[in-house]
C-alpha positions in Angstrom: 113.2 74.1 91.1 113.6 77.8 91.5 111.5 78.8 88.3 108.2 81.1 88.1 106.2 78.7 85.8 103.2 81.5 85.3 101.6 84.5 86.3 98.1 83.8 85.2 97.0 87.5 85.3 93.1 86.8 84.1 92.7 84.4 86.6 94.8 85.6 88.9 97.2 82.9 90.5 101.0 82.1 90.1 102.4 78.7 89.2 105.8 78.5 91.4 108.7 75.7 92.2 109.7 75.5 95.7 113.2 77.4 95.4 111.2 80.9 94.2 111.4 83.2 97.1 108.7 85.6 97.9 110.6 88.7 97.0 111.1 87.4 93.7 107.5 86.2 93.1 106.3 89.4 94.5 108.6 91.7 92.9 107.1 89.9 89.3 103.5 90.4 90.2 103.9 94.3 90.8 104.9 94.5 87.3 101.0 93.2 86.3 99.5 94.9 89.2 99.1 92.2 91.5 100.5 91.1 94.5 99.9 87.4 97.4 99.8 86.7 100.8 103.5 87.1 102.3 104.0 85.0 104.5 105.2 87.0 108.3 108.7 84.8 108.3 110.2 87.3 105.5 110.4 87.8 101.8 113.6 86.0 101.9 111.4 82.7 102.5 109.8 80.3 99.9 107.1 82.1 97.9 105.1 78.7 98.3 105.5 78.4 101.9 102.4 78.1 104.0 101.3 80.1 106.7 100.3 83.6 107.9 101.3 87.2 107.7 100.7 91.0 107.8 98.4 91.0 104.8 96.0 88.5 106.0 93.5 91.2 106.5 93.4 91.6 103.0 94.1 88.4 101.4 93.1 85.9 104.0 95.3 83.4 105.4 97.2 81.0 103.3 94.8 77.7 104.0 93.0 79.0 101.4 95.6 81.0 98.9 97.3 77.7 98.1 95.5 76.1 94.8 96.4 73.4 93.0 99.3 71.6 94.2 101.9 68.7 92.5 103.5 66.4 94.9 105.6 63.5 94.7 105.1 61.2 97.6 107.9 59.2 99.3 106.9 56.1 97.2 107.7 58.2 94.0 104.0 58.6 93.3 102.9 61.8 91.5 100.0 63.7 92.7 98.1 66.5 91.5 95.7 68.2 93.6 92.8 69.5 92.8 91.8 70.9 88.9 95.3 69.9 88.4 94.3 66.3 88.4 91.0 66.9 87.2 91.5 68.9 84.1 95.2 70.2 83.7 94.4 73.5 85.3 96.0 75.4 88.5 93.1 77.6 89.2 91.7 75.5 92.4 93.1 72.7 95.3 89.7 71.3 95.9 88.3 70.0 92.5 86.8 69.4 89.8 86.4 65.7 92.1 87.1 64.9 95.6 89.5 66.9 97.6 92.6 65.9 99.3 93.5 69.4 100.6 93.2 68.1 104.5 96.2 65.7 103.7 98.1 68.6 101.9 97.6 70.9 104.6 99.5 69.2 107.0 102.5 68.4 103.9 103.0 72.1 102.5 105.8 73.5 104.6 106.0 73.9 107.6 103.8 70.7 108.0 105.0 67.5 108.3 104.2 65.1 105.6 106.9 63.3 103.8 107.5 64.0 100.0 108.5 66.7 97.8 106.1 69.9 96.4 107.6 70.4 92.8 105.2 72.8 91.9 102.2 75.2 93.6 99.8 77.1 92.7 98.9 80.5 94.7 96.3 82.9 94.6 97.0 86.5 93.5 95.1 89.8 94.7 95.0 93.3 93.1 98.2 95.6 93.8 97.3 99.4 93.9 100.7 100.6 94.4 103.5 101.0 91.6 105.5 98.6 89.3 108.4 98.8 91.4 109.4 101.2 93.9 112.7 103.0 93.9 114.4 101.6 97.0 117.9 103.4 97.8 120.6 102.5 100.3 122.0 99.1 101.8 120.2 97.0 104.6 119.7 97.8 107.1 119.3 101.5 106.0 116.6 101.4 102.9 115.2 104.6 102.4 112.6 105.8 99.8 112.6 108.8 98.1 108.5 109.4 97.5 105.8 107.3 99.4 103.3 106.8 96.6 100.3 109.4 97.1 97.4 106.2 97.5 99.4 105.1 100.3 99.9 105.6 104.0 101.5 103.6 107.2 100.3 104.7 110.7 100.2 103.5 114.1 97.5 104.1 116.3 97.1 103.6 120.0 93.7 104.1 122.0 92.8 104.6 125.6 91.3 101.1 126.1 91.5 97.5 124.7 87.7 97.6 124.0 88.2 100.8 121.8 91.2 99.2 120.1 89.2 96.3 119.3 86.0 98.3 117.9 88.4 99.8 116.2 89.9 97.0 114.2 86.4 95.7 113.9 85.4 98.9 112.0 88.3 99.0 109.5 87.5 95.6 108.8 83.8 95.8 108.4 84.6 98.4 105.9 87.7 96.8 103.9 89.8 99.6 104.0 93.3 98.0 105.3 95.5 96.5 103.2 97.8 95.3 106.4 96.6 95.6 110.0 98.6 93.9 112.7 98.7 94.6 116.7 101.4 96.4 117.6 103.2 97.7 120.9 105.5 100.8 121.0 108.7 98.5 121.2 107.8 96.3 118.5 107.5 99.5 116.2 110.7 101.1 117.8 112.3 97.7 116.9 111.3 97.5 113.5 111.8 101.1 112.3 115.6 101.6 114.0 118.8 99.7 112.9 120.9 100.2 116.5 120.0 99.5 119.8 120.6 103.0 120.9 118.1 104.4 118.0 115.7 101.7 119.2 115.8 103.0 123.0 115.4 106.3 122.1 112.8 106.0 119.6 110.7 103.4 122.2 111.2 106.0 125.0 109.8 108.8 122.5 106.9 106.5 121.5 106.1 105.4 125.0 105.3 109.2 125.8 103.0 109.5 123.1 100.9 106.8 123.0 97.5 106.5 124.7 97.6 102.7 125.3 97.2 99.5 123.3 97.6 100.1 119.6 98.1 98.5 115.9 99.7 99.0 113.2 98.0 100.0 109.7 98.8 100.1 106.2 96.3 101.3 103.8 95.5 102.2 100.3 94.0 105.1 99.2 91.9 102.8 96.3 90.7 100.6 99.5 89.6 104.1 101.2 91.0 105.6 104.3 88.2 107.9 105.9 89.2 106.3 109.3 93.0 107.0 109.1 92.5 110.8 107.9 90.1 111.7 110.8 92.3 109.8 113.3 96.0 111.5 113.7 96.9 110.0 116.8 100.6 108.7 117.3 
């Protein structure tokens, strides 16, 4: 129950069993120039976990990222949803034929419908980054010797909520961000430090630099970074 059954590069989906974790699948997808929606619960959680995360900006929420699913009901009946039940293919969660997505929506973890999910297909997306990161160090102090030249991450703050909201809309309309999430400086400090002392120090530093409400933005050069290049705020 911990196997990656298939990574279909042509049709851009992966089929996994329930004990494949996100980090495992993402690492294999990177090698093929692909990635998927990593849930906010983290990379150590199950890859077929249904939910939302930081990549919703560019991959959409998981309501539609789950495709065909194999489900064993409490009565022992094998249910194959979507295209899997119709043509023995994984590419679609709704058909051909009648869709049971509304039942499975509450069933895929962390839902409540009983039974066991033995396999699930997950939609994949283009990955513009490297096939492997040369990460060094040990948890919680990882280091990356070189950030890919076509990628950047920034925190932006604005003098008003209205200006921040307009910036988010503009970024979305231009399809610039791989990731965008509303952060305050306390969250930023907590995410980039490894002890309480550093957390307090970095928070005080960032709190003096910020202009007001802000967000974290992660971009790829292939998606375009005009806004980020022009806006050099904290």
